[in-house]
N, C-alpha and C positions, 0 to 999 in steps of 0.2 A: 902746269901751263907751259913751262919751258920745254918740256918734251914734245908737246903738241906743236909748239912754234918751230922746233927743230925739224919735225917731220914735214910740216907745211913748207918750210923754207927749202928742204931737200926736193920736194915735189915741184916747187916753183923753179928751182935751179934746173931740174930736168926739162921742164916745159920751156924755159928760156933757151936751153941748148937746142931743143927741137925747133923752136921758132927761128933761131939763128941759122940752123941748117936749112930750113925752108927759105929764108931770105937769101942765103948764099946761092942756092940752086935756082932761085926765081920761081919756085913752086907756090901756087896760091894756097892759102890756108884751107885745109880740108874741113874745118868746122864752120859751117854756114857761110863760107866765103868771107869771113871777117878779115880785117886788115892784120898785118903782122907788125909788131908783136901782138899776139891775141889778147883781147881784153880779159879773158879768163885767167891768163897767165899773170897779168898785172894785178888782178884782184887777189889771186892766191898769194902773190908776193907781198901785197899790202897787208893781208890778214896775218901772214907770218911775222912781219915786222911789228905789227901792233901787238900780237900775242907775246912777242919777245920783249917788247918794252913794258907791257903790263906785268909780265912775269918776272921782270928783273928786280933788283934790289932797290931801285928808286921808288917803287910804289909800296914798299912794306912799311908797316908801322913799328915803331920801337917803343 
């Protein structure tokens, strides 16, 4: 689960950089005209954080 969270967080980081570049240039979001930062980016980031927390050592039984 930790490997999946790392991959998802890397994808979210790339999407956040893309959103920041769009905001800096004043270009509207090409995905359905949604606002920036894109809700898809925020969902991917949230999924990565949740997977990271659930895969961490805090949720393991001893």
